[in-house]
C-alpha positions in Angstrom: -47.3 -171.7 106.2 -48.3 -173.6 103.0 -49.0 -172.2 99.6 -51.9 -173.3 97.4 -53.0 -172.5 93.9 -56.4 -171.1 93.1 -58.1 -173.2 90.5 -60.6 -172.3 87.7 -63.6 -171.9 89.9 -61.8 -170.2 92.8 -61.2 -173.6 94.5 -58.2 -174.3 96.7 -57.0 -177.4 98.5 -56.5 -177.2 102.2 -53.3 -179.0 103.0 -53.9 -182.5 104.5 -51.9 -181.8 107.7 -54.0 -178.7 108.4 -57.3 -180.5 107.7 -56.2 -183.3 110.1 -55.1 -180.9 112.8 -58.4 -179.0 112.6 -60.6 -182.1 112.2 -61.9 -181.1 108.7 -63.3 -184.0 106.7 -64.8 -184.3 103.2 -68.3 -183.0 103.2 -67.8 -180.7 106.2 -69.2 -177.2 105.7 -67.0 -174.2 106.3 -68.0 -170.5 106.9 -66.0 -168.2 104.7 -65.2 -164.6 105.6 -62.7 -161.8 105.4 -60.7 -160.4 108.3 -58.1 -157.7 108.0 -57.5 -158.5 104.3 -57.2 -162.2 104.8 -59.6 -165.0 103.8 -60.9 -166.9 106.9 -62.4 -170.4 106.8 -64.1 -171.6 110.0 -65.6 -175.0 110.4 -69.4 -174.5 110.7 -71.4 -176.4 113.3 -73.5 -179.2 111.8 -77.1 -178.4 111.0 -79.7 -180.1 113.1 -83.0 -181.4 111.8 -85.6 -178.6 111.8 -83.2 -175.7 111.3 -83.8 -175.5 107.6 -86.6 -178.0 107.1 -88.9 -179.8 109.5 -87.6 -182.7 111.5 -89.8 -185.2 109.6 -88.5 -184.0 106.2 -84.9 -184.0 107.5 -85.3 -187.6 108.6 -86.9 -188.6 105.3 -84.1 -187.0 103.3 -81.4 -188.7 105.5 -83.1 -192.1 105.1 -83.3 -191.6 101.3 -79.6 -190.7 101.2 -78.7 -193.8 103.2 -80.7 -196.0 100.9 -78.8 -194.5 97.8 -75.4 -195.0 99.5 -76.2 -198.7 100.2 -77.2 -199.2 96.5 -74.0 -197.5 95.2 -71.7 -199.6 97.4 
């Protein structure tokens, strides 16, 4: 078991070996909950287009993000 320090805004760093073992990468979304007095982090399934916004809006946003990424490289 590893120890981590809680930072100013409640942030903690998940140890690299645990992230690697669970396949957690930067930008992944985790569901946070409590179970039997413990904090539980569970990798959330990726959102699909249309779950929050329509598929056309989802595609437009992804295209705009890709363009921004190319400009900043």
